[in-house]
C-alpha positions in Angstrom: 0.2 0.0 0.1 1.4 3.4 -1.0 2.1 6.0 1.7 -0.2 9.2 1.0 2.1 11.8 -0.1 1.8 14.8 1.4 4.9 17.2 0.0 4.1 20.9 0.3 0.5 20.5 2.3 0.8 22.9 5.0 0.3 22.0 8.7 -3.5 23.7 8.3 -4.2 21.8 5.7 -2.5 18.5 7.4 -4.7 18.6 10.5 -8.4 19.5 8.2 -7.4 16.4 6.1 -6.6 14.4 9.0 -10.0 15.5 11.1 -11.9 14.4 7.7 -10.2 11.4 7.4 -11.1 10.8 11.0 -14.4 11.6 10.9 -16.0 10.8 7.5 -15.6 7.3 8.2 -17.3 7.6 11.6 -19.8 9.7 9.6 -20.5 7.3 7.2 -20.8 4.0 9.7 -23.3 6.4 11.6 -25.4 7.1 8.7 -25.6 3.7 7.6 -26.5 2.4 11.0 -29.2 4.4 10.7 -30.3 3.7 7.0 -29.9 -0.3 7.8 -31.9 0.1 11.1 -34.6 1.9 9.2 -35.3 -0.6 6.8 -34.9 -3.2 9.2 -37.7 -1.8 11.6 -39.6 -0.6 8.3 -39.8 -4.5 7.0 -40.7 -5.2 10.5 -43.7 -2.8 11.2 -44.9 -4.1 7.7 -44.5 -8.1 8.4 -46.3 -6.9 11.6 -49.1 -4.9 10.6 -50.0 -7.4 7.6 -50.1 -10.5 9.9 -52.3 -8.2 12.3 -54.5 -7.4 9.7 -54.5 -11.3 8.5 -55.0 -12.3 11.9 -58.0 -9.6 12.6 -59.9 -10.9 9.4 -60.2 -14.5 10.2 -60.9 -13.7 14.0 -63.8 -11.8 12.8 -65.2 -14.4 10.3 -64.5 -17.0 13.0 -66.7 -14.9 15.4 -69.2 -14.0 12.7 -69.4 -17.8 11.9 -70.2 -18.8 15.6 -72.8 -15.9 16.2 -74.4 -17.4 12.7 -74.3 -21.1 13.8 -75.6 -20.1 17.3 -78.1 -18.1 15.6 -79.3 -20.8 12.9 -79.1 -23.5 15.5 -81.5 -21.7 17.9 -84.2 -21.3 14.8 -83.5 -25.2 13.8 -84.3 -25.9 17.2 -87.4 -24.0 17.6 -88.5 -25.3 14.0 -89.3 -22.0 13.0 -89.2 -20.8 9.4 -87.1 -18.1 8.0 -90.0 -15.6 8.0 -89.5 -16.0 12.1 -85.6 -15.9 11.9 -84.9 -12.5 10.0 -81.4 -12.5 12.2 -80.5 -15.5 10.2 -80.9 -13.8 6.8 -79.0 -10.5 7.9 -76.3 -12.8 9.2 -75.7 -14.6 6.0 -75.2 -11.1 4.3 -73.3 -10.0 6.6 -71.0 -13.4 6.3 -70.9 -13.1 2.9 -69.4 -9.6 2.6 -66.7 -10.8 5.5 -65.5 -13.3 3.2 -65.4 -11.0 0.3 -63.7 -8.4 2.4 -61.2 -11.4 3.5 -60.4 -12.5 -0.2 -58.8 -8.8 -0.4 -56.8 -9.3 2.6 -53.0 -9.2 2.3 -52.1 -13.0 3.1 -48.9 -13.9 2.1 -49.3 -17.6 1.9 -51.0 -19.6 -1.0 -51.7 -22.0 1.9 -53.7 -19.5 3.6 -55.6 -18.2 0.5 -56.6 -21.8 -0.3 -57.9 -22.5 3.4 -59.9 -19.3 3.4 -61.3 -20.3 0.4 -62.4 -23.9 1.1 -63.7 -22.0 4.7 -65.9 -19.8 2.5 -67.3 -23.0 0.3 -68.1 -24.9 3.8 -69.8 -21.8 5.0 -71.4 -21.2 1.5 -72.8 -24.7 1.6 -73.9 -24.2 5.5 -75.9 -21.1 4.6 -77.9 -22.7 1.6 -78.7 -25.9 3.8 -79.9 -23.6 6.4 -82.1 -21.8 4.1 -83.4 -25.0 2.7 -84.4 -26.1 6.0 -86.0 -22.6 6.9 -87.8 -22.7 3.7 -89.7 -26.3 4.4 -90.9 -26.2 8.2 -93.7 -28.2 7.5 -91.4 -31.2 6.0 -91.2 -33.7 9.0 -88.1 -34.5 10.2 -86.5 -32.1 7.9 -85.1 -29.8 11.0 -83.3 -32.9 12.8 -81.0 -34.0 9.1 -80.8 -30.3 8.3 -79.3 -29.7 11.6 -76.4 -32.5 11.5 -75.4 -31.3 7.9 -75.5 -28.1 8.7 -73.3 -28.9 12.1 -70.8 -30.6 9.5 -70.3 -27.8 7.5 -70.0 -24.7 9.8 -67.6 -27.0 11.9 -65.5 -27.4 9.0 -65.6 -23.9 7.9 -64.1 -23.1 11.6 -61.9 -25.6 11.6 -60.6 -24.4 8.2 -60.1 -20.4 9.1 -58.6 -22.0 12.6 -55.7 -23.5 10.6 -55.6 -20.4 8.7 -55.7 -18.4 11.9 -52.7 -21.1 13.1 -50.8 -20.2 9.5 -50.7 -16.4 10.1 -49.5 -16.6 13.6 -46.7 -19.0 12.3 -45.9 -16.7 9.5 -45.7 -13.5 12.2 -43.3 -15.8 14.4 -41.2 -16.0 11.2 -41.4 -12.7 10.2 -40.1 -12.2 14.0 -37.7 -14.8 13.9 -36.3 -13.2 10.6 -35.9 -9.9 11.9 -34.1 -11.2 15.1 -32.0 -12.5 12.5 -31.5 -9.7 10.4 -30.9 -8.1 13.4 -27.6 -10.1 14.5 -26.7 -9.4 10.6 -27.2 -5.7 10.9 -25.4 -5.6 14.2 -22.7 -7.3 12.9 -22.5 -5.2 9.7 -22.6 -2.1 12.3 -20.0 -3.3 14.1 -17.8 -3.6 11.3 -18.6 -0.3 9.6 -17.7 1.1 13.1 -14.6 -1.1 13.4 -13.7 0.0 9.3 -14.4 3.6 10.5 -12.1 3.7 13.5 -9.5 2.0 11.7 -9.4 4.0 8.7 -8.9 7.1 11.6 -6.2 5.0 13.4 -4.9 5.0 9.7 -5.6 8.8 9.1 -4.4 9.8 12.7 -0.8 7.6 12.3 0.1 9.2 9.3 -1.1 12.8 10.5 1.2 12.3 13.3 4.3 11.0 11.4 3.9 13.7 9.1 4.3 15.9 12.1 6.0 14.4 15.0 8.6 12.9 12.6 10.1 16.5 11.7 9.7 18.0 15.1 11.4 15.2 16.3 14.0 16.1 13.9 14.2 19.4 15.4 14.4 18.0 18.7 17.5 15.9 18.2 19.2 19.1 16.5 18.1 21.2 19.6 19.4 18.4 21.6 22.9 18.1 20.0 22.9 22.1 19.7 22.8 22.0 23.4 25.4 19.5 24.0 27.9 21.6 21.7 27.5 19.6 18.3 27.5 22.8 16.1 27.6 20.8 12.9 24.3 19.1 13.4 22.4 20.1 11.0 18.3 19.2 10.7 17.2 17.6 6.9 14.3 19.4 5.0 10.8 18.7 6.5 7.5 18.6 5.5 5.0 20.5 5.8 6.3 23.5 5.0 5.8 25.3 8.1 8.4 23.1 9.8 11.0 22.9 6.5 10.9 26.7 7.3 11.8 26.2 11.0 14.7 23.4 9.8 16.0 26.0 7.7 15.8 28.5 10.4 17.4 26.2 13.1 20.1 25.1 10.6 20.7 28.8 9.5 21.1 29.4 13.2 23.6 26.8 13.5 26.2 27.8 11.1 25.9 31.3 12.6 26.8 29.7 15.6 29.5 27.8 14.4 31.0 30.4 12.7 30.8 32.5 15.9 32.5 29.3 17.9 35.2 29.5 15.2 35.7 32.6 15.7 35.7 32.8 19.2 38.1 30.0 19.5 40.1 31.8 17.0 40.1 35.0 19.4 41.2 32.8 22.4 44.3 31.6 20.8 45.5 34.6 18.6 47.2 37.9 19.7 44.9 40.7 19.3 47.4 42.8 17.6 49.3 40.9 15.0 46.7 38.1 14.3 49.9 35.2 15.4 49.1 32.8 18.2 49.2 34.4 21.4 51.8 33.3 23.9 49.4 30.4 25.9 48.9 28.7 22.5 52.4 29.1 21.0 53.6 26.8 24.3 50.8 24.7 23.9 51.5 24.1 20.5 55.4 23.8 21.4 54.5 20.8 24.0 52.6 19.6 21.1 55.7 19.1 18.9 58.1 18.2 21.7 55.8 15.2 22.2 55.5 14.1 18.5 59.3 14.4 17.8 59.9 12.6 21.5 57.7 9.3 20.1 58.9 9.4 16.3 62.7 10.7 17.7 62.9 13.5 15.1 64.4 17.0 16.2 62.6 20.1 16.6 63.8 23.7 16.5 62.3 26.9 18.3 63.5 30.3 17.2 63.4 33.7 19.3 63.1 36.4 17.3 63.2 40.4 18.9 62.5 43.0 17.0 66.1 45.5 16.7 65.6 48.9 18.0 61.7 48.7 18.8 62.0 50.8 22.0 63.8 53.5 19.9 60.6 53.4 17.3 57.6 53.7 19.9 59.5 56.0 21.6 60.1 58.4 18.8 57.3 57.8 17.0 54.8 56.6 19.3 52.8 53.4 20.2 50.4 53.6 17.4 53.1 53.5 14.9 55.2 50.7 16.7 51.9 48.4 17.2 51.7 48.9 13.1 55.4 48.0 13.2 54.6 44.9 14.9 51.8 43.8 13.0 54.2 44.4 9.9 56.7 41.8 11.4 54.6 39.3 12.3 52.9 39.3 8.9 56.5 39.0 7.1 57.3 36.2 9.5 54.4 34.1 8.5 55.5 34.8 4.7 58.7 33.4 5.0 58.2 30.1 7.2 56.1 27.2 6.4 52.4 26.9 6.8 53.1 23.8 9.3 55.0 25.7 11.4 53.7 27.6 14.1 54.4 31.6 14.7 53.5 33.1 17.7 53.9 36.5 19.8 55.9 35.6 22.9 55.5 39.3 24.7 56.4 43.2 23.4 58.1 42.8 20.7 59.6 39.2 21.2 58.1 36.2 18.6 58.8 32.6 18.5 58.7 30.1 15.6 58.3 26.5 16.3 60.0 24.5 13.4 58.7 21.1 13.6 60.9 17.8 12.0 63.9 20.1 11.5 67.4 19.7 12.1 70.2 22.2 13.5 70.7 23.3 9.6 67.0 23.6 8.5 66.4 25.8 11.5 68.9 28.3 10.8 67.8 28.2 7.1 64.3 29.0 8.7 66.1 32.3 10.8 68.2 33.6 7.4 65.0 33.6 5.2 62.8 35.8 7.7 65.8 38.0 7.3 65.8 38.2 4.0 61.7 38.4 4.1 62.3 41.2 6.5 64.5 43.0 4.4 63.0 42.7 0.9 59.4 43.1 1.9 59.3 45.5 4.8 58.3 48.8 2.4 55.3 46.8 0.7 52.7 48.1 2.5 54.0 49.1 5.7 52.2 51.9 7.5 53.7 54.6 9.1 57.5 53.4 9.3 59.0 53.0 6.0 62.8 51.6 7.1 63.4 48.2 7.3 63.0 46.4 10.7 65.9 43.5 11.7 65.7 41.3 13.8 68.0 39.1 16.3 67.1 35.2 16.4 68.1 32.6 18.9 67.9 29.2 17.9 67.6 25.9 20.3 67.4 22.2 18.7 64.9 19.9 20.6 66.8 17.3 22.0 69.9 18.6 20.8 69.9 21.5 22.9 67.5 20.6 25.5 65.5 17.6 26.7 62.2 19.6 28.2 60.0 22.4 27.1 61.1 24.9 29.7 65.0 24.0 29.2 64.3 24.5 25.5 62.6 28.0 25.9 65.4 28.9 28.2 68.2 28.0 25.7 66.9 29.9 22.7 66.1 32.9 25.0 69.7 33.3 26.2 70.7 32.7 22.0 68.3 35.5 21.4 70.4 37.9 23.8 73.4 36.8 22.4 72.7 37.6 18.7 71.5 41.3 20.5 75.0 41.4 22.4 76.4 40.8 18.7 74.9 43.6 17.7 71.6 42.7 16.1 70.6 41.1 12.6 72.3 38.0 13.4 70.8 34.3 14.2 72.8 32.9 17.0 72.1 29.3 18.5 72.4 27.5 22.0 75.4 25.7 20.5 77.1 29.1 20.2 76.8 29.4 24.3 78.7 26.3 25.0 
């Protein structure tokens, strides 16, 4: 079964569709229940009404026949003539009319109609016998013979009506049994419709919940990741459009926070004036390189650089020019070294360069390249100070000159002071001090 596609559908429309999917099946089930029950009750009503009408007709005929029989018996026993028994004549017309009316009653069974016809035939014979006997009262012994034959036909007519009565009652009972059976079927149908409606409503509610809760859960995970410090997490595109816009806003916010975090992290390790690493980060990276050198048994060079005559520049031209000189100084140092080398401001006008995986000769080559770059490129955009600034450089090698970080720093520091004492613009090594 294919899943319902809701891409591009707004949250409000999803709720409307979801409510429709949930309510329409239940509404259809309710309407179907009302229609089916109305039909069933109508069928029961028709069956009961027809059976009641049949029973009423048969009951009336039985009562009329009983009355006529009693009236005729009285006349025959008293040996009266037809003129002396006007009630019999009137009753005969009433019974004939009742049989005529019964022939149009809604008898549903052919057997009922046959019994009614047979009863009418017996009545007609009994009526004819009664009329014949009452018309010849002078015949001796006629009354006795007429009474016996009359009783036989009247009894047979009443018996046939009684059989038809029982058939009508049985038909009513069968209708009620059928109605009860239909009631069970209708009840099963209603339960099935309601179950189907509930299933469709549950499916609609599940689809609606999934289309909303899944992207919300994704946003929740994003918030949790963001709260834990993971600014690289991004929420995937979502539906409906409102949640997609929310996901886009979240991703934009996470990206902005990530950039700010990078900027803050960079600020925390950079010198504010020269933009090279500050002293704390410089020492941390030196420690990392020393550990790497110790592990892989490779040398590591530490250079200390001191700008020559920087105090004179500050005193003569002011600190603003001095700051510009330091910024230019640091920039040219970075240009002279490799991308893998670490440049940092150790303090004031002192800088340091960590040169990994480099021997004494390689370190000296880096130091001399720094000197050359300072001389050749100083005037390219140097603000407020055009003469080149030279530098005194001290060089120490791990582990040749020192086997610990502090000892290596002291060795490089002593070497730079040795270069200063030599007049500046030169390189001195820790080995020169021994």
